[in-house]
C-alpha positions in Angstrom: 52.9 -9.6 84.0 54.7 -6.5 82.6 53.1 -3.1 82.3 52.8 -3.4 78.4 50.6 -6.3 78.8 48.3 -4.6 81.3 48.1 -1.3 79.1 47.2 -3.3 76.0 44.7 -5.8 77.8 43.0 -2.7 79.3 42.3 -1.1 76.3 41.0 -4.1 74.5 38.6 -4.5 77.4 37.3 -1.1 77.7 36.7 -0.6 73.9 33.7 1.6 74.3 35.3 4.1 76.6 38.5 4.2 74.7 36.6 4.6 71.4 34.8 7.5 72.8 38.1 9.1 74.1 39.5 8.5 70.8 36.7 9.9 69.0 36.9 13.2 71.1 40.5 13.5 70.1 40.1 13.1 66.6 37.1 15.4 66.2 39.4 18.1 67.8 42.6 17.5 65.6 40.5 17.0 62.6 38.6 20.7 63.3 41.8 22.1 63.8 43.6 20.7 60.9 40.6 21.6 58.5 40.3 25.0 59.8 44.0 25.6 59.2 43.8 24.2 55.6 40.6 26.2 54.7 42.6 29.4 56.0 46.0 28.6 54.2 43.8 27.8 51.0 42.2 31.3 51.3 45.3 32.8 51.6 46.9 31.0 48.7 43.8 31.7 46.6 44.1 35.6 47.5 47.5 35.8 46.6 46.6 34.0 43.2 44.2 36.4 42.7 46.3 39.4 43.5 49.0 37.7 40.9 46.3 37.3 38.3 44.4 40.4 38.4 46.2 43.4 37.4 48.9 45.4 38.9 50.9 43.9 41.8 54.1 46.0 42.1 54.4 49.8 41.7 57.6 51.7 41.5 57.8 55.3 41.9 60.6 57.8 42.5 61.6 58.1 46.1 61.2 61.6 46.8 59.6 64.7 48.7 56.9 66.9 46.9 53.5 67.9 46.4 51.3 64.9 45.8 48.3 63.6 43.9 46.8 60.3 44.0 46.6 57.7 41.2 44.5 54.5 41.6 45.2 54.7 45.2 48.7 55.3 45.1 50.3 58.7 46.2 52.5 60.2 43.5 54.4 63.2 43.5 53.2 66.2 41.3 55.8 68.7 42.1 59.3 67.1 42.9 62.4 68.6 44.3 66.1 67.0 44.8 65.0 63.8 43.2 66.3 61.5 40.6 63.5 60.8 38.1 62.5 57.5 36.8 63.6 57.0 33.1 63.0 54.6 30.1 66.5 53.2 30.9 65.1 52.1 34.3 62.3 50.0 32.5 65.6 48.2 30.6 67.0 47.6 34.1 63.6 46.0 35.5 63.4 43.8 32.4 66.8 42.4 32.7 66.7 41.6 36.7 67.7 38.0 37.9 64.0 37.3 38.8 62.8 38.8 35.5 60.7 35.6 34.8 58.4 36.5 37.6 57.5 39.8 35.6 54.6 39.2 33.2 54.1 43.0 32.3 55.9 46.1 32.8 53.7 49.2 32.3 55.6 52.5 32.5 53.8 55.8 32.0 54.2 59.4 32.6 51.4 61.2 34.5 50.7 65.0 34.7 47.7 67.1 35.6 47.0 69.2 32.6 44.6 72.0 31.9 41.8 71.8 29.1 40.6 74.5 26.9 37.6 75.3 29.2 40.0 75.3 32.2 39.2 71.9 33.6 41.8 70.0 34.9 42.4 66.7 33.9 45.0 63.7 34.5 46.9 62.8 31.5 48.4 59.5 31.4 51.2 58.7 28.8 51.9 55.0 28.5 52.5 51.9 26.2 48.6 51.3 25.8 48.7 47.7 24.9 50.5 46.9 28.1 48.3 49.2 29.9 45.1 47.5 28.6 46.6 44.0 29.6 47.7 44.9 33.1 44.3 46.6 33.4 42.0 44.1 32.0 38.8 46.2 33.5 39.7 48.7 30.3 37.6 48.2 27.5 36.9 50.2 24.3 33.6 51.7 23.9 31.9 50.9 20.5 29.3 49.7 18.6 30.1 45.9 19.6 31.1 46.8 23.1 29.4 44.0 24.6 31.7 41.6 22.8 34.9 43.2 23.8 33.8 43.4 27.6 35.8 40.8 29.7 33.3 38.9 31.9 33.7 39.6 35.7 33.7 36.9 38.2 31.2 36.7 41.2 34.0 38.2 43.3 33.9 41.0 41.0 37.6 40.5 39.9 38.5 40.5 36.2 41.3 37.9 35.4 44.1 39.3 33.5 44.2 38.3 30.1 47.6 38.6 28.6 46.3 37.7 25.0 43.4 40.2 24.6 41.8 40.4 21.2 40.4 43.8 21.8 43.8 45.6 22.2 44.9 44.9 18.8 42.7 47.9 17.6 44.7 50.3 20.0 46.8 52.1 17.5 47.3 56.0 18.3 49.1 58.5 16.4 50.9 61.3 18.0 47.6 63.7 17.9 44.9 61.0 19.1 44.1 60.0 22.6 41.7 57.8 24.6 39.3 59.4 27.2 37.3 57.8 29.9 33.5 57.7 29.8 32.8 60.1 32.5 35.2 62.6 31.2 33.5 62.3 27.8 30.3 63.0 29.3 31.3 66.0 31.4 33.0 67.5 28.3 30.0 66.5 25.9 32.3 65.0 23.4 32.1 61.9 21.3 34.5 59.5 19.2 36.1 61.7 16.6 35.8 65.0 18.2 38.8 66.9 19.0 39.9 68.6 22.3 42.8 71.2 23.3 45.4 70.0 25.9 48.0 72.3 26.9 47.2 74.4 23.8 47.7 71.2 21.8 44.6 69.7 19.4 44.1 65.9 19.9 41.5 63.8 18.2 39.6 61.3 20.2 40.4 58.2 18.7 38.3 55.9 21.5 36.0 56.3 24.6 36.7 53.9 27.3 33.5 51.9 28.6 32.6 52.9 32.0 34.4 50.8 34.6 34.0 52.8 37.8 37.8 53.1 38.3 39.7 56.4 37.9 40.1 56.0 34.4 36.7 57.1 33.6 37.9 60.5 34.3 41.5 60.4 32.4 43.0 61.0 29.4 45.4 58.3 27.8 47.9 58.8 25.1 51.3 57.2 23.8 54.1 57.5 26.2 56.4 59.3 23.7 53.6 61.8 22.9 53.1 62.5 26.6 57.0 62.9 27.1 56.9 65.5 24.2 53.8 67.4 25.2 55.1 67.7 28.7 58.7 68.4 27.7 59.7 65.4 29.8 61.8 63.2 27.4 62.7 59.8 28.4 61.0 60.4 31.8 58.5 58.3 33.6 56.5 59.1 36.6 55.5 55.3 37.7 56.0 51.9 36.6 53.1 49.2 37.2 54.5 45.5 37.4 52.1 42.4 36.7 54.1 39.4 38.8 53.5 35.8 38.7 54.2 34.9 42.4 54.3 31.1 41.4 57.4 31.7 39.5 59.6 33.0 42.2 59.8 34.8 45.7 58.4 38.2 45.8 60.9 39.3 48.5 63.7 38.3 46.2 62.2 40.3 43.3 61.6 43.4 45.6 65.0 43.0 46.9 66.5 43.2 43.4 64.6 46.3 42.4 65.7 48.1 45.2 69.4 47.1 44.9 69.6 47.9 40.9 67.2 51.1 41.4 68.2 52.6 44.8 66.4 56.0 44.0 62.9 54.4 43.7 60.2 53.6 46.1 58.7 50.0 45.7 55.0 49.1 46.6 53.8 45.6 46.7 50.0 45.7 46.3 50.0 42.2 47.2 51.4 42.6 50.7 49.0 45.5 51.2 45.9 43.6 50.5 47.0 40.6 52.4 47.6 42.8 55.4 44.4 44.8 55.1 42.0 42.1 54.3 39.7 42.3 57.0 37.8 39.1 56.1 40.9 37.0 56.5 41.7 38.5 59.6 38.2 37.8 61.0 38.7 34.1 59.7 42.1 33.7 61.2 40.7 35.1 64.7 37.7 32.6 64.3 40.1 29.7 63.5 42.1 30.6 66.5 39.3 30.7 68.7 37.5 27.5 67.4 41.0 25.6 68.1 41.3 27.0 71.5 37.5 26.0 72.3 38.2 22.2 70.4 41.3 21.9 72.6 39.3 22.7 75.8 36.6 20.4 74.8 39.2 17.6 73.8 40.9 18.0 77.4 37.5 17.8 79.0 36.6 14.7 77.1 39.7 13.1 78.1 39.7 14.2 81.7 36.2 12.9 82.1 36.8 9.5 80.4 39.8 8.9 82.4 38.5 9.7 85.8 35.5 7.5 85.0 37.9 4.7 83.8 39.9 5.1 87.2 36.6 4.9 89.3 35.5 1.5 87.4 39.2 0.3 87.9 39.3 0.8 91.7 39.4 -3.1 92.7 41.9 -3.6 89.7 44.1 -0.8 90.9 43.9 -2.2 94.6 44.9 -5.6 93.5 48.0 -4.2 91.8 48.8 -2.2 94.9 48.5 -5.3 97.2 50.7 -7.2 94.6 53.5 -4.7 95.2 52.9 -2.3 92.2 54.3 1.1 93.2 52.5 4.4 93.0 54.8 5.3 89.8 53.5 2.0 88.1 49.9 2.9 88.3 50.7 6.5 86.9 52.4 5.0 84.1 49.8 2.7 83.4 47.1 5.5 83.3 49.4 7.8 81.4 50.4 5.1 78.7 47.0 4.4 78.0 46.1 8.0 77.5 49.4 8.3 75.4 48.5 5.3 73.1 44.9 6.6 72.3 46.1 10.3 72.0 48.9 9.3 69.3 46.5 7.3 67.3 43.9 10.2 67.7 46.4 12.6 66.4 47.2 10.7 63.3 43.6 9.9 62.5 42.6 13.4 63.2 45.4 15.0 60.8 44.2 12.5 57.9 40.5 13.3 58.9 41.3 17.0 58.8 42.8 17.0 55.3 39.7 15.1 54.1 37.3 17.4 55.8 39.3 20.3 54.3 39.1 19.1 50.6 35.3 18.3 50.7 34.3 21.5 52.8 36.4 23.9 50.2 33.4 24.3 47.8 31.3 25.5 50.8 33.9 28.0 52.3 35.9 29.4 49.4 33.8 28.3 46.3 36.6 25.8 44.9 38.2 22.2 45.7 41.0 22.6 48.4 43.9 20.4 47.5 45.4 20.0 51.1 49.2 19.7 51.2 49.9 16.6 53.6 52.8 18.4 55.3 55.0 16.3 57.7 55.3 19.5 60.1 51.5 19.7 60.3 51.4 16.1 61.2 54.0 16.4 64.0 52.1 19.4 65.2 48.8 17.4 65.1 50.1 14.3 67.0 52.0 16.5 69.6 49.1 18.6 70.3 46.8 15.5 70.8 49.7 13.8 73.0 49.8 17.0 74.9 46.0 17.2 75.5 45.8 13.4 76.6 48.5 13.5 79.0 47.6 16.8 80.6 44.1 15.7 81.0 45.0 12.3 82.3 47.4 13.7 85.0 44.8 14.3 87.6 43.2 10.9 87.2 46.4 9.2 87.3 47.5 10.9 90.5 44.1 10.0 92.1 44.6 6.3 91.0 48.0 6.4 92.6 46.8 7.7 95.7 44.3 4.9 96.1 44.5 3.1 99.5 44.9 -0.6 98.7 43.0 -1.7 101.9 40.1 0.5 101.0 40.2 -0.5 97.4 40.2 -4.2 98.1 36.7 -3.5 100.0 35.1 -3.7 96.4 36.3 -7.2 95.8 
């Protein structure tokens, strides 16, 4: 009788114990795979949200100087020894090899100016239609303001709408501006009133609805108007990009920007968001902790099951030894049984884990997870389950090999 026949026959005879061992491995591997899929899906969802909801990449001059903050980005207020951004740089960005990734380019000129009453205010000169597209939380306050508001989802995000209907009315002349609601309240002005900025009179064409963002305290005007007002023709302070990450590699895009515009500093808000997201970090740690715990429990289940199996097979092992089986043969039998069960458990665990992840998606992230059936993850799952099985079976196998044939035959 060959070792193969002995192994298969033993697995058939002890179905209940082998199924218990198989179940322990399947549960462990399925848990690890499902947690991995949930975490990966959350990362993908976060990347998608960052891609869809507004600004993804910010381009500023690479320089030293006095600074101020704009939307969480530190911008230079007074510059020295620096090559400024210009309208020509916008054209260069629009002609990059990865230009298909760029959905919106929103250049702007920013300055802190003095109002007639001595109040300082941040003035933004930009292409206002692009500005409203890339910042979907911006809406115009009017009699039908409720109809123009973009509905927020439960996470508080506002999906970027590239074909917004409410921006069709945003046409400003050279002496017209848009101001934030908080600034309008502090100045006690209304739509149609005029205010003086740097000794120039401007009519308030629109007032922004309150959004809770920095724009509530700012003034918006056309880019060319701002360039003329600030005496900075062709100059730009910052470029905001809305990027479609599904259309290409972010790393390639950022590298192309740096290569074609060596004088700029490029900030990826997506990378910063992914780095700083505390919830995702905690979830990853939780997943690692759960995986370690599951591996330990799986090893414990396999070890206890195989030890019990060895005790039950004392008489059988004694007969094998009496018939001339070597210690190595006994070890091979025990480890081969564990190897077969672990291999099957790894495959079943991988399949179960993907199915569990797809059904648990609505519970954890509020949407259905479409697990990717990755061959690499399958190999890792099977390899991990086999490692658990073999490591846990080493001690029972060595105990079985050390059994004294004469002592074992006493059980006959």
